[in-house]
C-alpha positions as semicolon CSV with decimal commas, in nm:
position;residue;x (nm);y (nm);z (nm)
1;X;-6,231;3,634;5,582
2;X;-6,390;3,314;5,664
3;X;-6,506;3,077;5,386
4;X;-6,870;3,147;5,425
5;X;-6,788;3,519;5,416
6;X;-6,579;3,484;5,105
7;X;-6,859;3,272;4,912
8;X;-7,131;3,542;5,019
9;X;-6,918;3,822;4,941
10;X;-6,832;3,671;4,570
11;X;-7,182;3,555;4,501
12;X;-7,307;3,920;4,607
13;X;-7,080;4,067;4,365
14;X;-7,177;3,826;4,081
15;X;-7,538;3,903;4,154
16;X;-7,471;4,264;4,123
17;X;-7,275;4,218;3,810
18;X;-7,552;4,005;3,673
19;X;-7,809;4,297;3,731
20;X;-7,614;4,493;3,460
21;X;-7,699;4,260;3,165
22;X;-7,992;4,435;3,060
23;X;-7,974;4,796;2,983
24;X;-7,675;4,913;3,181
25;X;-7,432;5,122;3,005
26;X;-7,135;4,914;3,154
27;X;-7,148;4,533;3,157
28;X;-6,786;4,392;3,186
29;X;-6,659;4,227;3,497
30;X;-6,358;4,435;3,458
31;X;-6,557;4,750;3,464
32;X;-6,825;4,663;3,707
33;X;-6,626;4,479;3,988
34;X;-6,411;4,769;4,098
35;X;-6,729;4,974;4,129
36;X;-6,913;4,710;4,344
37;X;-6,588;4,712;4,557
38;X;-6,583;5,097;4,619
39;X;-6,805;5,136;4,892
40;X;-6,678;5,060;5,257
41;X;-6,915;4,776;5,333
42;X;-6,762;4,703;5,678
43;X;-6,921;5,019;5,794
44;X;-7,248;4,838;5,751
45;X;-7,148;4,500;5,864
46;X;-6,957;4,572;6,177
47;X;-7,080;4,750;6,493
48;X;-7,393;4,831;6,682
49;X;-7,747;4,901;6,558
50;X;-7,776;5,114;6,244
51;X;-8,023;5,366;6,202
52;X;-8,227;5,461;5,886
53;X;-8,054;5,807;5,885
54;X;-7,714;5,649;5,917
55;X;-7,775;5,410;5,637
56;X;-7,920;5,666;5,414
57;X;-7,627;5,895;5,461
58;X;-7,394;5,594;5,383
59;X;-7,580;5,490;5,081
60;X;-7,590;5,834;4,928
61;X;-7,222;5,893;4,985
62;X;-7,131;5,563;4,806
63;X;-7,384;5,582;4,536
64;X;-7,239;5,933;4,439
65;X;-6,880;5,774;4,468
66;X;-6,956;5,501;4,220
67;X;-7,124;5,754;3,994
68;X;-6,814;5,979;4,015
69;X;-6,579;5,716;3,937
70;X;-6,770;5,591;3,623
71;X;-6,974;5,886;3,472
72;X;-7,122;5,657;3,207
73;X;-7,311;5,501;3,498
74;X;-7,624;5,710;3,592
75;X;-7,694;5,756;3,955
76;X;-7,974;5,490;3,920
77;X;-7,741;5,213;3,817
78;X;-7,481;5,314;4,084
79;X;-7,771;5,263;4,336
80;X;-7,870;4,931;4,187
81;X;-7,526;4,809;4,237
82;X;-7,510;4,868;4,589
83;X;-7,877;4,759;4,650
84;X;-7,831;4,426;4,465
85;X;-7,521;4,352;4,648
86;X;-7,690;4,433;4,991
87;X;-7,995;4,240;4,901
88;X;-7,759;3,919;4,861
89;X;-7,545;4,007;5,163
90;X;-7,805;4,124;5,414
91;X;-8,147;3,997;5,328
92;X;-8,052;3,652;5,168
93;X;-7,728;3,577;5,364
94;X;-7,816;3,753;5,692
95;X;-7,498;3,959;5,719
96;X;-7,480;4,305;5,880
97;X;-7,527;4,497;6,180
98;X;-7,865;4,502;6,384
99;X;-8,121;4,687;6,201
100;X;-7,952;4,702;5,859
101;X;-8,200;4,449;5,709
102;X;-8,480;4,724;5,795
103;X;-8,283;5,003;5,609
104;X;-8,184;4,848;5,273
105;X;-8,342;4,968;4,952
106;X;-8,484;4,727;4,685
107;X;-8,315;4,750;4,371
108;X;-8,493;4,974;4,151
109;X;-8,562;4,886;3,782
110;X;-8,840;4,849;3,530
111;X;-8,944;4,503;3,644
112;X;-8,991;4,626;4,011
113;X;-9,165;4,944;3,866
114;X;-9,390;4,728;3,634
115;X;-9,508;4,513;3,944
116;X;-9,559;4,854;4,146
117;X;-9,785;5,002;3,864
118;X;-10,000;4,663;3,829
119;X;-10,038;4,657;4,207
120;X;-10,142;5,042;4,232
121;X;-10,274;5,193;3,917
122;X;-10,623;5,080;3,973
123;X;-10,633;5,085;4,336
124;X;-10,873;5,351;4,469
125;X;-10,772;5,312;4,822
126;X;-10,397;5,393;4,768
127;X;-10,448;5,732;4,576
128;X;-10,143;5,874;4,734
129;X;-9,931;5,590;4,568
130;X;-10,116;5,618;4,248
131;X;-10,058;5,986;4,208
132;X;-9,678;5,928;4,246
133;X;-9,629;5,649;3,995
134;X;-9,486;5,879;3,749
135;X;-9,150;5,942;3,952
136;X;-8,992;5,648;3,780
137;X;-8,936;5,665;3,418
138;X;-8,652;5,433;3,361
139;X;-8,326;5,351;3,565
140;X;-8,111;5,521;3,311
141;X;-8,306;5,849;3,363
142;X;-8,231;5,848;3,740
143;X;-7,963;6,115;3,713
144;X;-7,957;6,276;4,049
145;X;-7,960;6,130;4,404
146;X;-8,263;6,349;4,467
147;X;-8,451;6,171;4,164
148;X;-8,364;5,844;4,329
149;X;-8,472;5,949;4,690
150;X;-8,829;6,041;4,540
151;X;-8,848;5,676;4,417
152;X;-8,740;5,518;4,758
153;X;-8,962;5,744;4,932
154;X;-9,270;5,612;4,727
155;X;-9,110;5,255;4,801
156;X;-9,112;5,341;5,179
157;X;-9,484;5,444;5,144
158;X;-9,565;5,121;4,982
159;X;-9,376;4,899;5,248
160;X;-9,546;5,097;5,524
161;X;-9,880;5,018;5,347
162;X;-9,781;4,657;5,294
163;X;-9,656;4,630;5,648
164;X;-9,323;4,495;5,524
165;X;-8,956;4,582;5,531
166;X;-8,843;4,832;5,259
167;X;-8,631;4,555;5,053
168;X;-8,955;4,348;5,044
169;X;-9,129;4,582;4,825
170;X;-8,927;4,378;4,559
171;X;-9,191;4,118;4,602
172;X;-9,391;4,306;4,337
173;X;-9,110;4,273;4,079
174;X;-9,214;4,115;3,758
175;X;-9,020;3,962;3,490
176;X;-8,994;4,187;3,166
177;X;-9,218;4,098;2,851
178;X;-8,883;4,071;2,661
179;X;-8,742;3,822;2,934
180;X;-9,066;3,633;2,921
181;X;-9,052;3,606;2,534
182;X;-8,685;3,481;2,557
183;X;-8,784;3,225;2,822
184;X;-9,069;3,104;2,613
185;X;-8,821;2,984;2,348
186;X;-8,696;2,733;2,610
187;X;-9,005;2,569;2,687
């Protein structure tokens, strides 16, 4: 690996680890790093254009692989590890095959869902989105990949509506009330 690739990969792993700090059933570097390293990311980073269908197939296989390796980790958290890693590697660092940036999923969590609800709960022009806000009840409750797909499908509808990439739905993410409270202690 070249120095930049090494640095970006290390940072992407650290961001995925950091995402486990709030509410994840596993938090230690010793437990999380081997799970982040399970997927074959080279499949995404090397080669010709990747389609959404190929990416989604890869994502499902690797999310379930992480979940199988650590049964304590619900499917929602397994997907979030992959999504945070890819957000850093692909969206922020620009790594990956052509087309990959259009495919990656936003990390699903309470902060994103709070922002989506705030944006759409009183919006009469987006009734279809408003009707589906119930699909997310917490990351720990995403027990099956089918549950996860319902949430991602709603995010796809939002991305289409906003004319943005799927990952860019994350612009709706909001800091939790608890984090705001903790941050207010520091000025």
